PyMOL Python script that loads the backbone (N, CA, C, O; Angstrom):
from pymol import cmd

cmd.read_pdbstr("""\
ATOM      1  N   UNK A   1      27.319  -9.679   3.622  1.00  0.00           N
ATOM      2  CA  UNK A   1      26.364  -9.307   2.607  1.00  0.00           C
ATOM      3  C   UNK A   1      25.539 -10.528   2.211  1.00  0.00           C
ATOM      4  O   UNK A   1      26.061 -11.640   2.133  1.00  0.00           O
ATOM      5  N   UNK A   2      24.272 -10.316   1.967  1.00  0.00           N
ATOM      6  CA  UNK A   2      23.351 -11.404   1.636  1.00  0.00           C
ATOM      7  C   UNK A   2      23.124 -11.464   0.122  1.00  0.00           C
ATOM      8  O   UNK A   2      22.871 -10.442  -0.517  1.00  0.00           O
ATOM      9  N   UNK A   3      23.215 -12.660  -0.437  1.00  0.00           N
ATOM     10  CA  UNK A   3      22.933 -12.890  -1.849  1.00  0.00           C
ATOM     11  C   UNK A   3      21.886 -13.983  -1.958  1.00  0.00           C
ATOM     12  O   UNK A   3      21.789 -14.859  -1.098  1.00  0.00           O
ATOM     13  N   UNK A   4      21.107 -13.921  -3.024  1.00  0.00           N
ATOM     14  CA  UNK A   4      20.082 -14.943  -3.241  1.00  0.00           C
ATOM     15  C   UNK A   4      20.078 -15.300  -4.723  1.00  0.00           C
ATOM     16  O   UNK A   4      19.789 -14.458  -5.573  1.00  0.00           O
ATOM     17  N   UNK A   5      20.404 -16.563  -5.025  1.00  0.00           N
ATOM     18  CA  UNK A   5      20.461 -17.027  -6.398  1.00  0.00           C
ATOM     19  C   UNK A   5      19.580 -18.266  -6.563  1.00  0.00           C
ATOM     20  O   UNK A   5      19.465 -19.088  -5.655  1.00  0.00           O
ATOM     21  N   UNK A   6      18.971 -18.379  -7.724  1.00  0.00           N
ATOM     22  CA  UNK A   6      18.200 -19.576  -8.056  1.00  0.00           C
ATOM     23  C   UNK A   6      19.175 -20.717  -8.339  1.00  0.00           C
ATOM     24  O   UNK A   6      20.113 -20.555  -9.120  1.00  0.00           O
ATOM     25  N   UNK A   7      18.954 -21.862  -7.709  1.00  0.00           N
ATOM     26  CA  UNK A   7      19.753 -23.067  -7.939  1.00  0.00           C
ATOM     27  C   UNK A   7      18.833 -24.094  -8.585  1.00  0.00           C
ATOM     28  O   UNK A   7      17.767 -24.408  -8.055  1.00  0.00           O
ATOM     29  N   UNK A   8      19.253 -24.614  -9.732  1.00  0.00           N
ATOM     30  CA  UNK A   8      18.503 -25.653 -10.435  1.00  0.00           C
ATOM     31  C   UNK A   8      19.158 -26.983 -10.106  1.00  0.00           C
ATOM     32  O   UNK A   8      20.366 -27.147 -10.278  1.00  0.00           O
ATOM     33  N   UNK A   9      18.362 -27.931  -9.634  1.00  0.00           N
ATOM     34  CA  UNK A   9      18.871 -29.266  -9.296  1.00  0.00           C
ATOM     35  C   UNK A   9      18.172 -30.275 -10.198  1.00  0.00           C
ATOM     36  O   UNK A   9      16.944 -30.327 -10.272  1.00  0.00           O
ATOM     37  N   UNK A  10      18.987 -31.075 -10.879  1.00  0.00           N
ATOM     38  CA  UNK A  10      18.457 -32.099 -11.776  1.00  0.00           C
ATOM     39  C   UNK A  10      18.895 -33.470 -11.296  1.00  0.00           C
ATOM     40  O   UNK A  10      20.048 -33.669 -10.911  1.00  0.00           O
ATOM     41  N   UNK A  11      17.963 -34.413 -11.324  1.00  0.00           N
ATOM     42  CA  UNK A  11      18.272 -35.785 -10.913  1.00  0.00           C
ATOM     43  C   UNK A  11      18.678 -36.582 -12.139  1.00  0.00           C
ATOM     44  O   UNK A  11      17.942 -36.648 -13.124  1.00  0.00           O
ATOM     45  N   UNK A  12      19.856 -37.187 -12.068  1.00  0.00           N
ATOM     46  CA  UNK A  12      20.325 -38.074 -13.124  1.00  0.00           C
ATOM     47  C   UNK A  12      20.062 -39.516 -12.738  1.00  0.00           C
ATOM     48  O   UNK A  12      19.332 -39.786 -11.784  1.00  0.00           O
ATOM     49  N   UNK A  13      20.650 -40.432 -13.470  1.00  0.00           N
ATOM     50  CA  UNK A  13      20.460 -41.852 -13.174  1.00  0.00           C
ATOM     51  C   UNK A  13      21.047 -42.239 -11.821  1.00  0.00           C
ATOM     52  O   UNK A  13      20.447 -43.021 -11.084  1.00  0.00           O
ATOM     53  N   UNK A  14      22.229 -41.688 -11.488  1.00  0.00           N
ATOM     54  CA  UNK A  14      22.907 -42.080 -10.254  1.00  0.00           C
ATOM     55  C   UNK A  14      23.319 -40.908  -9.380  1.00  0.00           C
ATOM     56  O   UNK A  14      23.711 -41.107  -8.230  1.00  0.00           O
ATOM     57  N   UNK A  15      23.238 -39.694  -9.901  1.00  0.00           N
ATOM     58  CA  UNK A  15      23.666 -38.519  -9.136  1.00  0.00           C
ATOM     59  C   UNK A  15      22.699 -37.366  -9.350  1.00  0.00           C
ATOM     60  O   UNK A  15      21.802 -37.423 -10.191  1.00  0.00           O
ATOM     61  N   UNK A  16      22.907 -36.329  -8.571  1.00  0.00           N
ATOM     62  CA  UNK A  16      22.195 -35.068  -8.754  1.00  0.00           C
ATOM     63  C   UNK A  16      23.205 -34.041  -9.244  1.00  0.00           C
ATOM     64  O   UNK A  16      24.369 -34.066  -8.844  1.00  0.00           O
ATOM     65  N   UNK A  17      22.759 -33.143 -10.106  1.00  0.00           N
ATOM     66  CA  UNK A  17      23.601 -32.051 -10.581  1.00  0.00           C
ATOM     67  C   UNK A  17      22.882 -30.744 -10.301  1.00  0.00           C
ATOM     68  O   UNK A  17      21.659 -30.661 -10.409  1.00  0.00           O
ATOM     69  N   UNK A  18      23.644 -29.728  -9.943  1.00  0.00           N
ATOM     70  CA  UNK A  18      23.066 -28.426  -9.641  1.00  0.00           C
ATOM     71  C   UNK A  18      23.859 -27.343 -10.351  1.00  0.00           C
ATOM     72  O   UNK A  18      25.071 -27.459 -10.537  1.00  0.00           O
ATOM     73  N   UNK A  19      23.155 -26.284 -10.745  1.00  0.00           N
ATOM     74  CA  UNK A  19      23.827 -25.133 -11.346  1.00  0.00           C
ATOM     75  C   UNK A  19      23.044 -23.869 -11.039  1.00  0.00           C
ATOM     76  O   UNK A  19      21.873 -23.917 -10.663  1.00  0.00           O
ATOM     77  N   UNK A  20      23.719 -22.733 -11.209  1.00  0.00           N
ATOM     78  CA  UNK A  20      23.124 -21.427 -10.955  1.00  0.00           C
ATOM     79  C   UNK A  20      23.085 -20.683 -12.286  1.00  0.00           C
ATOM     80  O   UNK A  20      24.137 -20.277 -12.781  1.00  0.00           O
ATOM     81  N   UNK A  21      21.907 -20.491 -12.882  1.00  0.00           N
ATOM     82  CA  UNK A  21      21.834 -19.838 -14.187  1.00  0.00           C
ATOM     83  C   UNK A  21      22.472 -18.442 -14.224  1.00  0.00           C
ATOM     84  O   UNK A  21      23.000 -18.032 -15.258  1.00  0.00           O
ATOM     85  N   UNK A  22      22.425 -17.724 -13.118  1.00  0.00           N
ATOM     86  CA  UNK A  22      22.971 -16.369 -13.095  1.00  0.00           C
ATOM     87  C   UNK A  22      24.471 -16.302 -12.813  1.00  0.00           C
ATOM     88  O   UNK A  22      25.061 -15.223 -12.869  1.00  0.00           O
ATOM     89  N   UNK A  23      25.088 -17.436 -12.514  1.00  0.00           N
ATOM     90  CA  UNK A  23      26.532 -17.493 -12.264  1.00  0.00           C
ATOM     91  C   UNK A  23      27.129 -18.580 -13.153  1.00  0.00           C
ATOM     92  O   UNK A  23      27.266 -19.726 -12.725  1.00  0.00           O
ATOM     93  N   UNK A  24      27.482 -18.230 -14.379  1.00  0.00           N
ATOM     94  CA  UNK A  24      28.033 -19.245 -15.287  1.00  0.00           C
ATOM     95  C   UNK A  24      29.205 -19.996 -14.648  1.00  0.00           C
ATOM     96  O   UNK A  24      30.044 -19.411 -13.965  1.00  0.00           O
ATOM     97  N   UNK A  25      29.233 -21.277 -14.887  1.00  0.00           N
ATOM     98  CA  UNK A  25      30.275 -22.183 -14.383  1.00  0.00           C
ATOM     99  C   UNK A  25      30.207 -22.442 -12.884  1.00  0.00           C
ATOM    100  O   UNK A  25      31.160 -22.967 -12.309  1.00  0.00           O
ATOM    101  N   UNK A  26      29.112 -22.088 -12.245  1.00  0.00           N
ATOM    102  CA  UNK A  26      28.935 -22.417 -10.832  1.00  0.00           C
ATOM    103  C   UNK A  26      28.049 -23.658 -10.774  1.00  0.00           C
ATOM    104  O   UNK A  26      26.832 -23.585 -10.944  1.00  0.00           O
ATOM    105  N   UNK A  27      28.698 -24.809 -10.528  1.00  0.00           N
ATOM    106  CA  UNK A  27      28.009 -26.096 -10.590  1.00  0.00           C
ATOM    107  C   UNK A  27      28.447 -26.993  -9.445  1.00  0.00           C
ATOM    108  O   UNK A  27      29.489 -26.767  -8.830  1.00  0.00           O
ATOM    109  N   UNK A  28      27.645 -28.009  -9.166  1.00  0.00           N
ATOM    110  CA  UNK A  28      27.995 -29.006  -8.147  1.00  0.00           C
ATOM    111  C   UNK A  28      27.278 -30.306  -8.468  1.00  0.00           C
ATOM    112  O   UNK A  28      26.272 -30.318  -9.178  1.00  0.00           O
ATOM    113  N   UNK A  29      27.807 -31.396  -7.936  1.00  0.00           N
ATOM    114  CA  UNK A  29      27.168 -32.707  -8.062  1.00  0.00           C
ATOM    115  C   UNK A  29      27.159 -33.382  -6.699  1.00  0.00           C
ATOM    116  O   UNK A  29      27.900 -32.997  -5.794  1.00  0.00           O
ATOM    117  N   UNK A  30      26.315 -34.385  -6.567  1.00  0.00           N
ATOM    118  CA  UNK A  30      26.257 -35.166  -5.339  1.00  0.00           C
ATOM    119  C   UNK A  30      25.467 -36.431  -5.576  1.00  0.00           C
ATOM    120  O   UNK A  30      24.663 -36.511  -6.505  1.00  0.00           O
ATOM    121  N   UNK A  31      25.699 -37.420  -4.729  1.00  0.00           N
ATOM    122  CA  UNK A  31      24.986 -38.691  -4.890  1.00  0.00           C
ATOM    123  C   UNK A  31      23.605 -38.659  -4.249  1.00  0.00           C
ATOM    124  O   UNK A  31      22.761 -39.506  -4.544  1.00  0.00           O
ATOM    125  N   UNK A  32      23.373 -37.689  -3.375  1.00  0.00           N
ATOM    126  CA  UNK A  32      22.056 -37.513  -2.764  1.00  0.00           C
ATOM    127  C   UNK A  32      21.646 -36.053  -2.904  1.00  0.00           C
ATOM    128  O   UNK A  32      22.477 -35.191  -3.192  1.00  0.00           O
ATOM    129  N   UNK A  33      20.381 -35.785  -2.701  1.00  0.00           N
ATOM    130  CA  UNK A  33      19.893 -34.414  -2.753  1.00  0.00           C
ATOM    131  C   UNK A  33      20.580 -33.566  -1.682  1.00  0.00           C
ATOM    132  O   UNK A  33      20.969 -32.428  -1.941  1.00  0.00           O
ATOM    133  N   UNK A  34      20.724 -34.117  -0.496  1.00  0.00           N
ATOM    134  CA  UNK A  34      21.379 -33.385   0.590  1.00  0.00           C
ATOM    135  C   UNK A  34      22.832 -33.070   0.243  1.00  0.00           C
ATOM    136  O   UNK A  34      23.319 -31.974   0.522  1.00  0.00           O
ATOM    137  N   UNK A  35      23.519 -34.031  -0.362  1.00  0.00           N
ATOM    138  CA  UNK A  35      24.927 -33.819  -0.712  1.00  0.00           C
ATOM    139  C   UNK A  35      25.069 -32.747  -1.788  1.00  0.00           C
ATOM    140  O   UNK A  35      25.944 -31.888  -1.684  1.00  0.00           O
ATOM    141  N   UNK A  36      24.235 -32.780  -2.808  1.00  0.00           N
ATOM    142  CA  UNK A  36      24.359 -31.770  -3.864  1.00  0.00           C
ATOM    143  C   UNK A  36      24.014 -30.387  -3.321  1.00  0.00           C
ATOM    144  O   UNK A  36      24.597 -29.395  -3.759  1.00  0.00           O
ATOM    145  N   UNK A  37      23.081 -30.300  -2.379  1.00  0.00           N
ATOM    146  CA  UNK A  37      22.757 -29.005  -1.776  1.00  0.00           C
ATOM    147  C   UNK A  37      23.946 -28.471  -0.970  1.00  0.00           C
ATOM    148  O   UNK A  37      24.257 -27.282  -1.043  1.00  0.00           O
ATOM    149  N   UNK A  38      24.603 -29.330  -0.211  1.00  0.00           N
ATOM    150  CA  UNK A  38      25.804 -28.916   0.543  1.00  0.00           C
ATOM    151  C   UNK A  38      26.913 -28.482  -0.411  1.00  0.00           C
ATOM    152  O   UNK A  38      27.546 -27.444  -0.225  1.00  0.00           O
ATOM    153  N   UNK A  39      27.130 -29.302  -1.434  1.00  0.00           N
ATOM    154  CA  UNK A  39      28.185 -28.996  -2.398  1.00  0.00           C
ATOM    155  C   UNK A  39      27.891 -27.696  -3.154  1.00  0.00           C
ATOM    156  O   UNK A  39      28.804 -26.934  -3.473  1.00  0.00           O
ATOM    157  N   UNK A  40      26.620 -27.457  -3.431  1.00  0.00           N
ATOM    158  CA  UNK A  40      26.251 -26.232  -4.135  1.00  0.00           C
ATOM    159  C   UNK A  40      26.485 -25.018  -3.252  1.00  0.00           C
ATOM    160  O   UNK A  40      26.937 -23.979  -3.734  1.00  0.00           O
ATOM    161  N   UNK A  41      26.185 -25.137  -1.972  1.00  0.00           N
ATOM    162  CA  UNK A  41      26.435 -24.032  -1.033  1.00  0.00           C
ATOM    163  C   UNK A  41      27.926 -23.681  -1.035  1.00  0.00           C
ATOM    164  O   UNK A  41      28.290 -22.507  -1.092  1.00  0.00           O
ATOM    165  N   UNK A  42      28.777 -24.695  -0.972  1.00  0.00           N
ATOM    166  CA  UNK A  42      30.224 -24.464  -1.007  1.00  0.00           C
ATOM    167  C   UNK A  42      30.657 -23.851  -2.334  1.00  0.00           C
ATOM    168  O   UNK A  42      31.486 -22.941  -2.358  1.00  0.00           O
ATOM    169  N   UNK A  43      30.099 -24.346  -3.440  1.00  0.00           N
ATOM    170  CA  UNK A  43      30.448 -23.812  -4.762  1.00  0.00           C
ATOM    171  C   UNK A  43      30.026 -22.352  -4.891  1.00  0.00           C
ATOM    172  O   UNK A  43      30.757 -21.546  -5.467  1.00  0.00           O
ATOM    173  N   UNK A  44      28.862 -22.007  -4.364  1.00  0.00           N
ATOM    174  CA  UNK A  44      28.398 -20.616  -4.403  1.00  0.00           C
ATOM    175  C   UNK A  44      29.332 -19.694  -3.625  1.00  0.00           C
ATOM    176  O   UNK A  44      29.707 -18.626  -4.110  1.00  0.00           O
ATOM    177  N   UNK A  45      29.700 -20.110  -2.426  1.00  0.00           N
ATOM    178  CA  UNK A  45      30.601 -19.297  -1.608  1.00  0.00           C
ATOM    179  C   UNK A  45      31.923 -19.094  -2.329  1.00  0.00           C
ATOM    180  O   UNK A  45      32.421 -17.972  -2.414  1.00  0.00           O
ATOM    181  N   UNK A  46      32.486 -20.163  -2.842  1.00  0.00           N
ATOM    182  CA  UNK A  46      33.768 -20.080  -3.540  1.00  0.00           C
ATOM    183  C   UNK A  46      33.660 -19.200  -4.782  1.00  0.00           C
ATOM    184  O   UNK A  46      34.543 -18.382  -5.042  1.00  0.00           O
ATOM    185  N   UNK A  47      32.599 -19.361  -5.539  1.00  0.00           N
ATOM    186  CA  UNK A  47      32.418 -18.595  -6.781  1.00  0.00           C
ATOM    187  C   UNK A  47      32.336 -17.097  -6.483  1.00  0.00           C
ATOM    188  O   UNK A  47      33.006 -16.297  -7.137  1.00  0.00           O
ATOM    189  N   UNK A  48      31.521 -16.716  -5.502  1.00  0.00           N
ATOM    190  CA  UNK A  48      31.362 -15.303  -5.161  1.00  0.00           C
ATOM    191  C   UNK A  48      32.665 -14.746  -4.576  1.00  0.00           C
ATOM    192  O   UNK A  48      33.035 -13.611  -4.876  1.00  0.00           O
ATOM    193  N   UNK A  49      33.359 -15.524  -3.751  1.00  0.00           N
ATOM    194  CA  UNK A  49      34.642 -15.070  -3.205  1.00  0.00           C
ATOM    195  C   UNK A  49      35.649 -14.805  -4.318  1.00  0.00           C
ATOM    196  O   UNK A  49      36.394 -13.827  -4.264  1.00  0.00           O
ATOM    197  N   UNK A  50      35.671 -15.673  -5.326  1.00  0.00           N
ATOM    198  CA  UNK A  50      36.585 -15.477  -6.453  1.00  0.00           C
ATOM    199  C   UNK A  50      36.240 -14.210  -7.230  1.00  0.00           C
ATOM    200  O   UNK A  50      37.139 -13.481  -7.649  1.00  0.00           O
ATOM    201  N   UNK A  51      34.966 -13.942  -7.426  1.00  0.00           N
ATOM    202  CA  UNK A  51      34.569 -12.705  -8.105  1.00  0.00           C
ATOM    203  C   UNK A  51      35.043 -11.483  -7.321  1.00  0.00           C
ATOM    204  O   UNK A  51      35.556 -10.523  -7.896  1.00  0.00           O
ATOM    205  N   UNK A  52      34.864 -11.531  -6.004  1.00  0.00           N
ATOM    206  CA  UNK A  52      35.294 -10.417  -5.151  1.00  0.00           C
ATOM    207  C   UNK A  52      36.807 -10.238  -5.232  1.00  0.00           C
ATOM    208  O   UNK A  52      37.292  -9.114  -5.367  1.00  0.00           O
ATOM    209  N   UNK A  53      37.553 -11.332  -5.149  1.00  0.00           N
ATOM    210  CA  UNK A  53      39.021 -11.263  -5.207  1.00  0.00           C
ATOM    211  C   UNK A  53      39.504 -10.692  -6.538  1.00  0.00           C
ATOM    212  O   UNK A  53      40.496  -9.963  -6.572  1.00  0.00           O
ATOM    213  N   UNK A  54      38.822 -11.011  -7.622  1.00  0.00           N
ATOM    214  CA  UNK A  54      39.202 -10.497  -8.943  1.00  0.00           C
ATOM    215  C   UNK A  54      38.611  -9.116  -9.202  1.00  0.00           C
ATOM    216  O   UNK A  54      38.793  -8.543 -10.276  1.00  0.00           O
ATOM    217  N   UNK A  55      37.906  -8.594  -8.215  1.00  0.00           N
ATOM    218  CA  UNK A  55      37.244  -7.291  -8.301  1.00  0.00           C
ATOM    219  C   UNK A  55      36.279  -7.230  -9.480  1.00  0.00           C
ATOM    220  O   UNK A  55      36.166  -6.210 -10.159  1.00  0.00           O
ATOM    221  N   UNK A  56      35.594  -8.333  -9.706  1.00  0.00           N
ATOM    222  CA  UNK A  56      34.572  -8.402 -10.744  1.00  0.00           C
ATOM    223  C   UNK A  56      33.214  -8.210 -10.089  1.00  0.00           C
ATOM    224  O   UNK A  56      33.034  -8.555  -8.920  1.00  0.00           O
ATOM    225  N   UNK A  57      32.263  -7.668 -10.823  1.00  0.00           N
ATOM    226  CA  UNK A  57      30.938  -7.471 -10.230  1.00  0.00           C
ATOM    227  C   UNK A  57      30.235  -8.801  -9.974  1.00  0.00           C
ATOM    228  O   UNK A  57      30.399  -9.761 -10.727  1.00  0.00           O
ATOM    229  N   UNK A  58      29.472  -8.840  -8.928  1.00  0.00           N
ATOM    230  CA  UNK A  58      28.648 -10.009  -8.635  1.00  0.00           C
ATOM    231  C   UNK A  58      27.324  -9.796  -9.360  1.00  0.00           C
ATOM    232  O   UNK A  58      26.617  -8.827  -9.082  1.00  0.00           O
ATOM    233  N   UNK A  59      26.980 -10.688 -10.286  1.00  0.00           N
ATOM    234  CA  UNK A  59      25.765 -10.484 -11.071  1.00  0.00           C
ATOM    235  C   UNK A  59      24.519 -10.389 -10.201  1.00  0.00           C
ATOM    236  O   UNK A  59      24.372 -11.112  -9.216  1.00  0.00           O
ATOM    237  N   UNK A  60      23.645  -9.500 -10.577  1.00  0.00           N
ATOM    238  CA  UNK A  60      22.344  -9.417  -9.921  1.00  0.00           C
ATOM    239  C   UNK A  60      21.485 -10.564 -10.451  1.00  0.00           C
ATOM    240  O   UNK A  60      21.412 -10.762 -11.663  1.00  0.00           O
ATOM    241  N   UNK A  61      20.847 -11.308  -9.586  1.00  0.00           N
ATOM    242  CA  UNK A  61      20.011 -12.414 -10.056  1.00  0.00           C
ATOM    243  C   UNK A  61      18.914 -11.932 -11.008  1.00  0.00           C
ATOM    244  O   UNK A  61      18.192 -10.978 -10.719  1.00  0.00           O
ATOM    245  N   UNK A  62      18.811 -12.603 -12.128  1.00  0.00           N
ATOM    246  CA  UNK A  62      17.813 -12.279 -13.148  1.00  0.00           C
ATOM    247  C   UNK A  62      16.846 -13.433 -13.391  1.00  0.00           C
ATOM    248  O   UNK A  62      15.770 -13.237 -13.956  1.00  0.00           O
ATOM    249  N   UNK A  63      17.226 -14.626 -12.968  1.00  0.00           N
ATOM    250  CA  UNK A  63      16.466 -15.830 -13.279  1.00  0.00           C
ATOM    251  C   UNK A  63      15.380 -16.083 -12.246  1.00  0.00           C
ATOM    252  O   UNK A  63      15.602 -15.946 -11.043  1.00  0.00           O
ATOM    253  N   UNK A  64      14.211 -16.453 -12.732  1.00  0.00           N
ATOM    254  CA  UNK A  64      13.119 -16.877 -11.857  1.00  0.00           C
ATOM    255  C   UNK A  64      12.632 -18.239 -12.355  1.00  0.00           C
ATOM    256  O   UNK A  64      12.982 -18.668 -13.454  1.00  0.00           O
ATOM    257  N   UNK A  65      11.843 -18.895 -11.560  1.00  0.00           N
ATOM    258  CA  UNK A  65      11.300 -20.200 -11.945  1.00  0.00           C
ATOM    259  C   UNK A  65       9.840 -20.266 -11.554  1.00  0.00           C
ATOM    260  O   UNK A  65       9.432 -19.718 -10.530  1.00  0.00           O
ATOM    261  N   UNK A  66       9.077 -20.924 -12.358  1.00  0.00           N
ATOM    262  CA  UNK A  66       7.657 -21.132 -12.100  1.00  0.00           C
ATOM    263  C   UNK A  66       7.277 -22.521 -12.591  1.00  0.00           C
ATOM    264  O   UNK A  66       7.794 -22.994 -13.603  1.00  0.00           O
ATOM    265  N   UNK A  67       6.389 -23.156 -11.884  1.00  0.00           N
ATOM    266  CA  UNK A  67       5.786 -24.382 -12.387  1.00  0.00           C
ATOM    267  C   UNK A  67       4.593 -23.987 -13.243  1.00  0.00           C
ATOM    268  O   UNK A  67       3.844 -23.075 -12.891  1.00  0.00           O
ATOM    269  N   UNK A  68       4.417 -24.669 -14.359  1.00  0.00           N
ATOM    270  CA  UNK A  68       3.305 -24.415 -15.253  1.00  0.00           C
ATOM    271  C   UNK A  68       2.486 -25.691 -15.335  1.00  0.00           C
ATOM    272  O   UNK A  68       3.001 -26.749 -15.695  1.00  0.00           O
ATOM    273  N   UNK A  69       1.217 -25.584 -15.001  1.00  0.00           N
ATOM    274  CA  UNK A  69       0.334 -26.747 -15.104  1.00  0.00           C
ATOM    275  C   UNK A  69      -0.375 -26.704 -16.443  1.00  0.00           C
ATOM    276  O   UNK A  69      -0.725 -25.635 -16.943  1.00  0.00           O
ATOM    277  N   UNK A  70      -0.581 -27.880 -17.016  1.00  0.00           N
ATOM    278  CA  UNK A  70      -1.272 -27.950 -18.290  1.00  0.00           C
ATOM    279  C   UNK A  70      -2.016 -29.265 -18.412  1.00  0.00           C
ATOM    280  O   UNK A  70      -1.676 -30.253 -17.762  1.00  0.00           O
ATOM    281  N   UNK A  71      -3.006 -29.259 -19.232  1.00  0.00           N
ATOM    282  CA  UNK A  71      -3.752 -30.462 -19.555  1.00  0.00           C
ATOM    283  C   UNK A  71      -3.463 -30.793 -21.004  1.00  0.00           C
ATOM    284  O   UNK A  71      -3.622 -29.955 -21.891  1.00  0.00           O
ATOM    285  N   UNK A  72      -3.042 -32.013 -21.232  1.00  0.00           N
ATOM    286  CA  UNK A  72      -2.748 -32.434 -22.603  1.00  0.00           C
ATOM    287  C   UNK A  72      -4.056 -32.641 -23.355  1.00  0.00           C
ATOM    288  O   UNK A  72      -4.986 -33.252 -22.829  1.00  0.00           O
ATOM    289  N   UNK A  73      -4.134 -32.137 -24.579  1.00  0.00           N
ATOM    290  CA  UNK A  73      -5.350 -32.361 -25.376  1.00  0.00           C
ATOM    291  C   UNK A  73      -5.445 -33.826 -25.782  1.00  0.00           C
ATOM    292  O   UNK A  73      -4.437 -34.520 -25.918  1.00  0.00           O
ATOM    293  N   UNK A  74      -6.647 -34.262 -25.968  1.00  0.00           N
ATOM    294  CA  UNK A  74      -6.865 -35.631 -26.432  1.00  0.00           C
ATOM    295  C   UNK A  74      -6.389 -35.752 -27.874  1.00  0.00           C
ATOM    296  O   UNK A  74      -6.684 -34.894 -28.706  1.00  0.00           O
ATOM    297  N   UNK A  75      -5.647 -36.829 -28.168  1.00  0.00           N
ATOM    298  CA  UNK A  75      -5.188 -37.074 -29.531  1.00  0.00           C
ATOM    299  C   UNK A  75      -6.213 -37.903 -30.285  1.00  0.00           C
ATOM    300  O   UNK A  75      -6.876 -38.755 -29.694  1.00  0.00           O
ATOM    301  N   UNK A  76      -6.351 -37.663 -31.575  1.00  0.00           N
ATOM    302  CA  UNK A  76      -7.244 -38.525 -32.377  1.00  0.00           C
ATOM    303  C   UNK A  76      -6.766 -39.969 -32.305  1.00  0.00           C
ATOM    304  O   UNK A  76      -5.571 -40.215 -32.143  1.00  0.00           O
ATOM    305  N   UNK A  77      -7.689 -40.934 -32.423  1.00  0.00           N
ATOM    306  CA  UNK A  77      -7.350 -42.354 -32.354  1.00  0.00           C
ATOM    307  C   UNK A  77      -6.227 -42.744 -33.301  1.00  0.00           C
ATOM    308  O   UNK A  77      -5.434 -43.626 -32.971  1.00  0.00           O
ATOM    309  N   UNK A  78      -6.134 -42.118 -34.460  1.00  0.00           N
ATOM    310  CA  UNK A  78      -5.113 -42.494 -35.433  1.00  0.00           C
ATOM    311  C   UNK A  78      -3.708 -42.152 -34.932  1.00  0.00           C
ATOM    312  O   UNK A  78      -2.739 -42.749 -35.403  1.00  0.00           O
ATOM    313  N   UNK A  79      -3.563 -41.198 -33.981  1.00  0.00           N
ATOM    314  CA  UNK A  79      -2.250 -40.828 -33.477  1.00  0.00           C
ATOM    315  C   UNK A  79      -1.878 -41.553 -32.196  1.00  0.00           C
ATOM    316  O   UNK A  79      -0.713 -41.517 -31.799  1.00  0.00           O
ATOM    317  N   UNK A  80      -2.814 -42.205 -31.538  1.00  0.00           N
ATOM    318  CA  UNK A  80      -2.504 -42.866 -30.280  1.00  0.00           C
ATOM    319  C   UNK A  80      -1.952 -44.271 -30.472  1.00  0.00           C
ATOM    320  O   UNK A  80      -1.405 -44.837 -29.526  1.00  0.00           O
ATOM    321  N   UNK A  81      -2.073 -44.853 -31.656  1.00  0.00           N
ATOM    322  CA  UNK A  81      -1.616 -46.225 -31.873  1.00  0.00           C
ATOM    323  C   UNK A  81      -0.353 -46.276 -32.725  1.00  0.00           C
ATOM    324  O   UNK A  81      -0.178 -47.215 -33.503  1.00  0.00           O
ATOM    325  N   UNK A  82       0.499 -45.322 -32.600  1.00  0.00           N
ATOM    326  CA  UNK A  82       1.730 -45.289 -33.410  1.00  0.00           C
ATOM    327  C   UNK A  82       2.728 -46.272 -32.926  1.00  0.00           C
ATOM    328  O   UNK A  82       3.816 -46.376 -33.492  1.00  0.00           O
TER     329      UNK A  82
END
""", "prot")
cmd.dss("prot")
cmd.show_as("cartoon", "prot")
cmd.util.cbc("prot")
cmd.orient("prot")
């Protein structure tokens, strides 16, 4: 069976962290982007297998992501020299 979940990857000072918003407690870390992606794949498989073994429903993905572009308004001179 095929599943598709959004994975959020955040870069920290020394590591990367990943989580799946639609699967609480499904997380992974790695020292490189490639490592965290591999670790996340393993965490996803394990998480879904555990749900199946416990006969719990596998959540339907609800989370989406979009980039939003914006232009910052110009600040008055009195606020730029704080």
